[in-house]
N, C-alpha and C positions, 0 to 999 in steps of 0.2 A: 504494500500500500504506500502511496505517496500523497503528500499534502503540498499543494502549490497555492501561494497567496498572491493576490493582486495588491494594489496600493490603496484600496478604499478604506480598509480597516485593519492595518497591520497589528495593532495591539490585540484585537480579538483573535486573529489568526494565530498569533503567538500563544495566546492562552489556550486555544484549542489544541495546538501542538503539544503544549505542556501537559494537558489533560491526557492525551493519547501517548505521552512519553515517547515522542518521536520528533525529529527535526523537520522544519519546513524544507521543501525541495529547493535547491539552489537554482535561481533563475534571475534573468534581467528583464524587468518590465520598465521600459524607459520611453522617452519621447525624442523624435527628431526635432530639428530647429523649427519646423512648421507645425509641431505638436502632433504629428502622426505617431501612433503607438507602435512600438517595436518590442517583440518578445523573443528571448532566447532561453531555452531550457538547458541548464548546465549539468544535468544528470541524465543517465540512461533511464528511460521510462518505458521501454519496450516490454509489452506484456504485463504492465503494472495496472493496478486498480487506483486511479488518480482522482483526487478530490480537489476541485478548484474553489478556493474561498474568496468570495468577492460580493460585497453588498453593492447594489446599484443605486447608491445614495448620491448626494451632491458631490461633485458635478456628475449628474446621472448619466449623461451621454458619454463622457470620457470613461467612466467606470464600466459602463456597458460594453463599450468597444474593447476595453482591456480584457473583459471576461471572454468575449467572442474570439479575440485573437489568441488568448491563452488556450482556449479549447481547440482552435484550429491547429496551433503549434503542437499540442499533445497528440491530436489525431494523426498528424503527419509524421509524428515520432513513434507511431505504432503503439500508443497507449491502449491497453486491452479494454478498459471500461472507464469512461470519463463522467464524473458526477459534478454538476454545477451546484455549488453550495452557496445559496443566496440568503444570508441571515435576514436581509431586507430586500424585498422584490420591488424595485422602483416601477413606476407606471401602473401599479396595481389599482390606483383609484380611477384609471380610465378603463374600466372593465365592461362598459356598456355604452350604447349611444345615448347621449343626454339631449340630443336635438338633431335637427336635420343637418346632413353633410358634416358629421363629426366622426372621428375615428374610434376604433376599439383598440387602443394602443397596447393594452396588456396582451391581447392576442398576437399582435405584431411582434412584440418582444419575445413571447413564447416561441413563435415560429423562428425567429432569428437564433435563439439559443439552440433549438432543435436542429436547424439546418447547419449550424456551425460545427456540429459533431458530438454534442452532448448525448450521453446514453441514458441519463436520469437526472433528476433535479431534487435537491433538498432545500427547503426554505422554511420560514417560520411565520406563523400567524398572517396568512394572506388576508388582504383587505376584504376580499369576497371569496367564499369557498369555491365558487364555480370556476375560478381561475385555474384550479387543478385540471379541469377539463380542457383548458386551452392548450395544454401540452399533449403531444402524441407520444410521449415517453413516460415511464414511471415517475411519479412525482409524490414526494412525501412532504406534508405540511405539518410542521411541529407546532404543538399548542403549548404556550407558556403558562397556562393557568396553574399547574402544580408549582412551578418555579416561583411565581408571584404570590401564590397562596402561602407558601412556606415563609416568604419574607413578611407578609402581613401578620402571620401568627407570631413571628418574632418581634414585631414592632408595635402591634396593636392588640390589646387584650380583647379576646373574643367575648361577646355578650349579646344580650337581646337588643341593645341599642345600636349595634353595628349594622349598617345598611350598605349594600352594593348598589351603585347607580350607573345605569347605562346613559351615556351622554346623548344618545339618539335612539330611535326605534330600531334602526338596522343593527345595532350592537347588542340587542337583548339576549340573543343566544350566547354570545361571548360572555356577557356579564352573568348570566344564569349559571354557566359552567363554573365560574369563579365562586359564586355564592354557594353552590352545592359543595364545593371543597371546604368552605368555611362554616361547617355545621348548618348548612341550609339557611344562610343568612337571608334576611328580607331583601327584596329587590324594588328599586324605584326606577323610573324612566323619565328622561328629560325630553320633552316634545319641542323640537327646534325647527326653524325654517331657514333655509339658505337663500340669501338674496344675491349671491354670486360666489365664485371660487374663493375659498378662504374667509368667507363672511357668513356669520350665522347669528340668529336671533332666537332667544329662548321664548317659547310661547306658553308652555304649561309644565308643571311638575306632576307626573302621574305617580301617586303614592304619598303617604304622610311621612314627611321627613322631620317633623318637629321633635326636638330633643334627641335626634339621632346623630351618631358619628358616621358620616358618609364617606365612601370611597368610590370615586369615579373610576371607571375602567374602560379603556379604549385601545384600539390597535395602533393608531397613528396620531401624533401630535405634531402639526406642521407650524402654523402660526400661533397655536395654543389659544386662539380666540374662543373656540368652542368650550374648552375646559374652563377657562377663566370666567366666561359668561355663565356657564352652568353652575360653577362654584358660587358665584354671587347670587344667583337665583335660589340655590339651596339654602344659603345663609339667610336670605330674605324670607324664606319659608320656615325658618326656625331651626335649621340644622346647627348642632353644637360645634362641629368642626367638619372641614372638607379637605380630603387629600385625594391624590389621583395616581393611578398606576397605568402606564402606557407601554406597550410592547416596543414600538419604534419611535424614538425621539428625533424626528426630522428637525424640529425646532429652528426654522429658518427665520431670517430677518430679525425683528425685534422680539421674538418669542421669549427669550430668556428674561428680558426686561419686563415683559408683560406678566410672566409668571411671578417674578420677584415682587411686583406691585399688586398682585392679586390677593384674594382672601384665602387662597390655597395654603394649607399647612406645609405640604411638600408635594413634589412631583417625582415619582419614581419611574425610571425607564430602564430597559435593558440596554446593553452595549452593542446591539445589532448595528448601530451607526456610530462612528467615532464622533465624540463630542467636539464642538468648536470651542474656541477660547472663551467667548461670552457665556456659553452654556456651562463650561467648567467653573467659571467664576460666580455663577448664580448659587447662592447659599440654599435655595429651596429645592434644587434639583439633585437627586441622588441616583446612582446607577447600581443595577443588579446584573451580574455577569450571566450571560446565556451560554458561555463556553462549555460548561459541563453538559448541558442539554444537547447542544449541537455535536460536541465531541462524542458523547455516548451514542447518538444516532449514527454518526459516521462509523463508529466501531461496529455497531450492529449491522449496518449495511455491508460493510466489508466482510463480516463473518456470516452473512446470510441469515441473520437472526431477526426476530420481530421488532419493528420500530413502534408499532401501535401500543405495545405493552408499556411504553414510556408514559402513556397518558392514563393508565389505570389508577 
């Protein structure tokens, strides 16, 4: 087995390699003067089971091209099986047509990864479950609910006043899965309306949150506007405190400042995306490593063992 890392999130790749007790494959992933991506694999990979570690986060297009070119290089070097490991799958929010003459970019990216030579895909908490069906190769979608539930148990006392909150109707299934792991905690839903990309307005709170300790749970925080608006609405409805758990901390633009100035107690995210300097400096943002979850999934795939048992 070989582990090859792109440049999108080297700290996470190193943590996964340490979990598996094996080094990252020596390779050069660099740019020409005009910023074309060039890849050289400096080890023999013929007949090997190779896992390419690369989140397609900002800059999404550059990191996607790195992934595709790494896969092509491995295919031409006679790698036996190539698995694209995407802790964060960019373009996942473009999973359907939202109007006339608009693309389904998530399907396009799935086609690109498949046609580049990948034999299977390993990713985590896809924005929409149907994206698995966009791939014509085996695709494993890791669920972080156990990982985050363990962190919640360690940080927050479980009790009848604890309530899991979905920030929108579409995330109810995700939030319910987390609530079930926390002794069947109660569930509330934020009814919001989007006025445009990255803009949302809270309309109603479904459920009684008065006197409750609320934990918002979502898959992606980009501008963090949805989380901050939802937290303010929950406090206005009588919530004692509001914190948030998010799988993928995109946190672009002024997101870190927005979180710092919000009523959120803290925002906890996994390290599927490498933190920017403003995010690292925000005292309210804390990281939980997903390296053990991804590393164990890689080990099970390499050994032809069940991956679904990780979610039991």
